[in-house]
N, CA, C and O atoms as CSV, one atom per row, in Angstrom:
chain,resi,resn,atom,element,x,y,z
A,1,MET,N,N,10.699,-6.382,15.617
A,1,MET,CA,C,11.167,-5.877,14.340
A,1,MET,C,C,11.641,-4.446,14.563
A,1,MET,O,O,10.895,-3.609,15.071
A,2,ASN,N,N,12.876,-4.173,14.183
A,2,ASN,CA,C,13.397,-2.834,14.423
A,2,ASN,C,C,12.978,-1.866,13.309
A,2,ASN,O,O,12.414,-2.269,12.292
A,3,ARG,N,N,13.264,-0.610,13.526
A,3,ARG,CA,C,12.827,0.447,12.619
A,3,ARG,C,C,13.403,0.278,11.217
A,3,ARG,O,O,12.713,0.547,10.233
A,4,LYS,N,N,14.647,-0.159,11.112
A,4,LYS,CA,C,15.278,-0.332,9.802
A,4,LYS,C,C,14.551,-1.404,8.987
A,4,LYS,O,O,14.333,-1.229,7.788
A,5,ASN,N,N,14.177,-2.506,9.629
A,5,ASN,CA,C,13.450,-3.561,8.934
A,5,ASN,C,C,12.046,-3.111,8.526
A,5,ASN,O,O,11.554,-3.487,7.463
A,6,LYS,N,N,11.406,-2.305,9.374
A,6,LYS,CA,C,10.077,-1.789,9.046
A,6,LYS,C,C,10.137,-0.879,7.818
A,6,LYS,O,O,9.295,-0.974,6.925
A,7,LEU,N,N,11.139,0.001,7.782
A,7,LEU,CA,C,11.288,0.893,6.633
A,7,LEU,C,C,11.626,0.114,5.361
A,7,LEU,O,O,11.150,0.455,4.278
A,8,PHE,N,N,12.437,-0.917,5.489
A,8,PHE,CA,C,12.782,-1.745,4.339
A,8,PHE,C,C,11.533,-2.444,3.797
A,8,PHE,O,O,11.319,-2.479,2.585
A,9,LEU,N,N,10.713,-2.997,4.689
A,9,LEU,CA,C,9.481,-3.644,4.263
A,9,LEU,C,C,8.553,-2.642,3.592
A,9,LEU,O,O,7.952,-2.940,2.560
A,10,PHE,N,N,8.436,-1.454,4.175
A,10,PHE,CA,C,7.593,-0.412,3.596
A,10,PHE,C,C,8.069,-0.058,2.190
A,10,PHE,O,O,7.255,0.062,1.274
A,11,ALA,N,N,9.382,0.109,2.010
A,11,ALA,CA,C,9.938,0.456,0.700
A,11,ALA,C,C,9.811,-0.698,-0.292
A,11,ALA,O,O,9.654,-0.472,-1.492
A,12,LEU,N,N,9.876,-1.903,0.191
A,12,LEU,CA,C,9.779,-3.064,-0.678
A,12,LEU,C,C,8.356,-3.245,-1.210
A,12,LEU,O,O,8.173,-3.636,-2.362
A,13,VAL,N,N,7.370,-2.970,-0.395
A,13,VAL,CA,C,5.974,-3.176,-0.769
A,13,VAL,C,C,5.410,-1.974,-1.534
A,13,VAL,O,O,4.409,-2.118,-2.235
A,14,PHE,N,N,6.019,-0.810,-1.418
A,14,PHE,CA,C,5.463,0.411,-2.001
A,14,PHE,C,C,5.229,0.329,-3.510
A,14,PHE,O,O,4.174,0.776,-3.959
A,15,PRO,N,N,6.145,-0.213,-4.326
A,15,PRO,CA,C,5.852,-0.267,-5.770
A,15,PRO,C,C,4.584,-1.057,-6.104
A,15,PRO,O,O,3.830,-0.673,-6.998
A,16,LEU,N,N,4.353,-2.143,-5.396
A,16,LEU,CA,C,3.135,-2.924,-5.611
A,16,LEU,C,C,1.903,-2.115,-5.231
A,16,LEU,O,O,0.917,-2.102,-5.968
A,17,THR,N,N,1.951,-1.452,-4.103
A,17,THR,CA,C,0.794,-0.672,-3.672
A,17,THR,C,C,0.587,0.555,-4.559
A,17,THR,O,O,-0.544,1.006,-4.743
A,18,PHE,N,N,1.673,1.094,-5.106
A,18,PHE,CA,C,1.560,2.210,-6.050
A,18,PHE,C,C,0.815,1.751,-7.304
A,18,PHE,O,O,-0.048,2.463,-7.817
A,19,PHE,N,N,1.152,0.569,-7.788
A,19,PHE,CA,C,0.472,0.004,-8.949
A,19,PHE,C,C,-1.013,-0.222,-8.650
A,19,PHE,O,O,-1.864,0.039,-9.500
A,20,ILE,N,N,-1.318,-0.698,-7.463
A,20,ILE,CA,C,-2.713,-0.877,-7.049
A,20,ILE,C,C,-3.434,0.475,-7.040
A,20,ILE,O,O,-4.591,0.569,-7.450
A,21,GLY,N,N,-2.744,1.516,-6.571
A,21,GLY,CA,C,-3.326,2.856,-6.568
A,21,GLY,C,C,-3.621,3.365,-7.968
A,21,GLY,O,O,-4.642,4.018,-8.186
A,22,VAL,N,N,-2.740,3.074,-8.922
A,22,VAL,CA,C,-2.975,3.475,-10.314
A,22,VAL,C,C,-4.202,2.754,-10.865
A,22,VAL,O,O,-5.038,3.361,-11.535
A,23,ILE,N,N,-4.304,1.466,-10.583
A,23,ILE,CA,C,-5.464,0.698,-11.047
A,23,ILE,C,C,-6.761,1.250,-10.446
A,23,ILE,O,O,-7.763,1.376,-11.150
A,24,VAL,N,N,-6.747,1.576,-9.159
A,24,VAL,CA,C,-7.939,2.142,-8.511
A,24,VAL,C,C,-8.292,3.485,-9.133
A,24,VAL,O,O,-9.464,3.755,-9.398
A,25,SER,N,N,-7.301,4.324,-9.368
A,25,SER,CA,C,-7.549,5.633,-9.960
A,25,SER,C,C,-8.114,5.510,-11.374
A,25,SER,O,O,-9.039,6.236,-11.737
A,26,LEU,N,N,-7.568,4.606,-12.163
A,26,LEU,CA,C,-8.090,4.402,-13.512
A,26,LEU,C,C,-9.512,3.853,-13.489
A,26,LEU,O,O,-10.340,4.225,-14.321
A,27,THR,N,N,-9.792,2.976,-12.544
A,27,THR,CA,C,-11.138,2.427,-12.420
A,27,THR,C,C,-12.139,3.520,-12.067
A,27,THR,O,O,-13.235,3.569,-12.624
A,28,ILE,N,N,-11.765,4.385,-11.151
A,28,ILE,CA,C,-12.639,5.505,-10.784
A,28,ILE,C,C,-12.817,6.435,-11.971
A,28,ILE,O,O,-13.918,6.932,-12.210
A,29,GLY,N,N,-11.741,6.676,-12.723
A,29,GLY,CA,C,-11.817,7.547,-13.890
A,29,GLY,C,C,-12.680,6.972,-15.000
A,29,GLY,O,O,-13.347,7.725,-15.709
A,30,LEU,N,N,-12.681,5.670,-15.165
A,30,LEU,CA,C,-13.494,5.036,-16.198
A,30,LEU,C,C,-14.987,5.131,-15.895
A,30,LEU,O,O,-15.811,5.185,-16.808
A,31,ARG,N,N,-15.322,5.152,-14.635
A,31,ARG,CA,C,-16.737,5.169,-14.259
A,31,ARG,C,C,-17.375,6.530,-14.469
A,31,ARG,O,O,-18.584,6.613,-14.685
A,32,GLY,N,N,-16.589,7.603,-14.412
A,32,GLY,CA,C,-17.207,8.919,-14.392
A,32,GLY,C,C,-17.032,9.786,-15.610
A,32,GLY,O,O,-17.778,10.752,-15.773
A,33,ASP,N,N,-16.075,9.489,-16.481
A,33,ASP,CA,C,-15.760,10.443,-17.532
A,33,ASP,C,C,-15.294,9.714,-18.776
A,33,ASP,O,O,-14.785,8.595,-18.706
A,34,GLU,N,N,-15.475,10.366,-19.918
A,34,GLU,CA,C,-14.965,9.798,-21.168
A,34,GLU,C,C,-13.452,9.964,-21.260
A,34,GLU,O,O,-12.760,9.119,-21.828
A,35,ASN,N,N,-12.952,11.042,-20.707
A,35,ASN,CA,C,-11.521,11.325,-20.736
A,35,ASN,C,C,-10.896,10.765,-19.458
A,35,ASN,O,O,-11.005,11.366,-18.389
A,36,VAL,N,N,-10.245,9.614,-19.581
A,36,VAL,CA,C,-9.690,8.937,-18.410
A,36,VAL,C,C,-8.330,9.537,-18.072
A,36,VAL,O,O,-7.428,9.581,-18.908
A,37,GLN,N,N,-8.204,9.994,-16.841
A,37,GLN,CA,C,-6.947,10.540,-16.349
A,37,GLN,C,C,-6.635,9.925,-14.999
A,37,GLN,O,O,-7.531,9.509,-14.264
A,38,ILE,N,N,-5.357,9.877,-14.689
A,38,ILE,CA,C,-4.936,9.367,-13.390
A,38,ILE,C,C,-4.949,10.519,-12.393
A,38,ILE,O,O,-4.335,11.562,-12.620
A,39,ASP,N,N,-5.647,10.319,-11.303
A,39,ASP,CA,C,-5.667,11.293,-10.214
A,39,ASP,C,C,-4.550,10.894,-9.243
A,39,ASP,O,O,-4.684,9.929,-8.490
A,40,TRP,N,N,-3.460,11.641,-9.273
A,40,TRP,CA,C,-2.268,11.255,-8.504
A,40,TRP,C,C,-2.491,11.315,-7.007
A,40,TRP,O,O,-1.840,10.584,-6.260
A,41,LEU,N,N,-3.387,12.159,-6.557
A,41,LEU,CA,C,-3.692,12.211,-5.133
A,41,LEU,C,C,-4.305,10.884,-4.674
A,41,LEU,O,O,-3.936,10.346,-3.630
A,42,ILE,N,N,-5.237,10.372,-5.464
A,42,ILE,CA,C,-5.846,9.077,-5.141
A,42,ILE,C,C,-4.795,7.976,-5.173
A,42,ILE,O,O,-4.787,7.101,-4.307
A,43,VAL,N,N,-3.913,8.012,-6.159
A,43,VAL,CA,C,-2.871,6.985,-6.285
A,43,VAL,C,C,-1.999,6.959,-5.036
A,43,VAL,O,O,-1.774,5.893,-4.463
A,44,PHE,N,N,-1.509,8.112,-4.610
A,44,PHE,CA,C,-0.616,8.153,-3.455
A,44,PHE,C,C,-1.339,7.808,-2.148
A,44,PHE,O,O,-0.772,7.138,-1.285
A,45,VAL,N,N,-2.568,8.257,-2.003
A,45,VAL,CA,C,-3.314,7.940,-0.779
A,45,VAL,C,C,-3.568,6.436,-0.693
A,45,VAL,O,O,-3.354,5.830,0.357
A,46,VAL,N,N,-4.019,5.836,-1.784
A,46,VAL,CA,C,-4.262,4.393,-1.786
A,46,VAL,C,C,-2.966,3.635,-1.545
A,46,VAL,O,O,-2.944,2.671,-0.780
A,47,ALA,N,N,-1.880,4.063,-2.194
A,47,ALA,CA,C,-0.595,3.374,-2.044
A,47,ALA,C,C,-0.087,3.449,-0.607
A,47,ALA,O,O,0.345,2.438,-0.054
A,48,ILE,N,N,-0.133,4.612,-0.009
A,48,ILE,CA,C,0.401,4.773,1.340
A,48,ILE,C,C,-0.474,4.048,2.366
A,48,ILE,O,O,0.047,3.374,3.254
A,49,VAL,N,N,-1.788,4.179,2.252
A,49,VAL,CA,C,-2.673,3.505,3.207
A,49,VAL,C,C,-2.534,1.987,3.087
A,49,VAL,O,O,-2.449,1.291,4.099
A,50,THR,N,N,-2.511,1.476,1.865
A,50,THR,CA,C,-2.359,0.035,1.672
A,50,THR,C,C,-1.007,-0.440,2.162
A,50,THR,O,O,-0.911,-1.504,2.775
A,51,ASP,N,N,0.033,0.325,1.905
A,51,ASP,CA,C,1.376,-0.043,2.351
A,51,ASP,C,C,1.468,-0.060,3.871
A,51,ASP,O,O,2.047,-0.984,4.442
A,52,PHE,N,N,0.904,0.951,4.537
A,52,PHE,CA,C,0.892,0.952,6.002
A,52,PHE,C,C,0.139,-0.255,6.542
A,52,PHE,O,O,0.571,-0.868,7.518
A,53,PHE,N,N,-0.987,-0.602,5.914
A,53,PHE,CA,C,-1.771,-1.746,6.368
A,53,PHE,C,C,-0.984,-3.049,6.221
A,53,PHE,O,O,-0.964,-3.863,7.144
A,54,ILE,N,N,-0.338,-3.254,5.072
A,54,ILE,CA,C,0.437,-4.478,4.851
A,54,ILE,C,C,1.604,-4.552,5.826
A,54,ILE,O,O,1.875,-5.615,6.385
A,55,THR,N,N,2.298,-3.438,6.035
A,55,THR,CA,C,3.421,-3.414,6.967
A,55,THR,C,C,2.938,-3.705,8.387
A,55,THR,O,O,3.560,-4.494,9.098
A,56,TRP,N,N,1.837,-3.077,8.808
A,56,TRP,CA,C,1.282,-3.320,10.137
A,56,TRP,C,C,0.886,-4.782,10.299
A,56,TRP,O,O,1.162,-5.392,11.332
A,57,TRP,N,N,0.245,-5.340,9.290
A,57,TRP,CA,C,-0.194,-6.740,9.338
A,57,TRP,C,C,1.002,-7.678,9.508
A,57,TRP,O,O,0.961,-8.615,10.305
A,58,HIS,N,N,2.059,-7.414,8.750
A,58,HIS,CA,C,3.258,-8.257,8.836
A,58,HIS,C,C,3.907,-8.146,10.218
A,58,HIS,O,O,4.310,-9.158,10.791
A,59,ILE,N,N,4.010,-6.949,10.751
A,59,ILE,CA,C,4.615,-6.743,12.073
A,59,ILE,C,C,3.775,-7.436,13.147
A,59,ILE,O,O,4.320,-8.070,14.050
A,60,ARG,N,N,2.463,-7.316,13.050
A,60,ARG,CA,C,1.575,-7.937,14.015
A,60,ARG,C,C,1.712,-9.459,13.982
A,60,ARG,O,O,1.786,-10.101,15.030
A,61,ASP,N,N,1.747,-10.032,12.783
A,61,ASP,CA,C,1.901,-11.484,12.666
A,61,ASP,C,C,3.254,-11.948,13.186
A,61,ASP,O,O,3.351,-13.003,13.813
A,62,GLU,N,N,4.298,-11.165,12.928
A,62,GLU,CA,C,5.623,-11.529,13.402
A,62,GLU,C,C,5.675,-11.493,14.927
A,62,GLU,O,O,6.268,-12.377,15.544
A,63,GLU,N,N,5.064,-10.483,15.541
A,63,GLU,CA,C,5.047,-10.394,16.996
A,63,GLU,C,C,4.224,-11.524,17.613
A,63,GLU,O,O,4.589,-12.045,18.667
A,64,ARG,N,N,3.124,-11.907,16.973
A,64,ARG,CA,C,2.334,-13.045,17.465
A,64,ARG,C,C,3.133,-14.334,17.398
A,64,ARG,O,O,3.120,-15.141,18.328
A,65,HIS,N,N,3.825,-14.513,16.291
A,65,HIS,CA,C,4.608,-15.727,16.102
A,65,HIS,C,C,5.770,-15.773,17.113
A,65,HIS,O,O,6.097,-16.827,17.659
A,66,LYS,N,N,6.369,-14.624,17.339
A,66,LYS,CA,C,7.470,-14.542,18.299
A,66,LYS,C,C,6.963,-14.807,19.711
A,66,LYS,O,O,7.645,-15.460,20.501
A,67,GLY,N,N,5.762,-14.300,20.039
A,67,GLY,CA,C,5.188,-14.504,21.365
A,67,GLY,C,C,4.734,-15.939,21.609
A,67,GLY,O,O,4.725,-16.408,22.747
A,68,ALA,N,N,4.363,-16.625,20.549
A,68,ALA,CA,C,3.900,-18.009,20.679
A,68,ALA,C,C,5.060,-18.982,20.846
A,68,ALA,O,O,4.872,-20.089,21.351
A,69,SER,N,N,6.243,-18.586,20.429
A,69,SER,CA,C,7.400,-19.499,20.503
A,69,SER,C,C,7.961,-19.617,21.888
A,69,SER,O,O,8.930,-20.346,22.101
């Protein structure tokens, strides 16, 4: 998988992982305070880490499949 395809996959998955980050941030906010706020640092960290993991997983599976053929 070349660099352009990796970046495309990363950009394609990012909105989903961003939404997951918002949900995680809201969940953390609900547990600790009456005034629920979104912590944007948590949102971006969760989104980027999850996105890197999904992209890595896809690349690894593609390389395994290519090697098995």
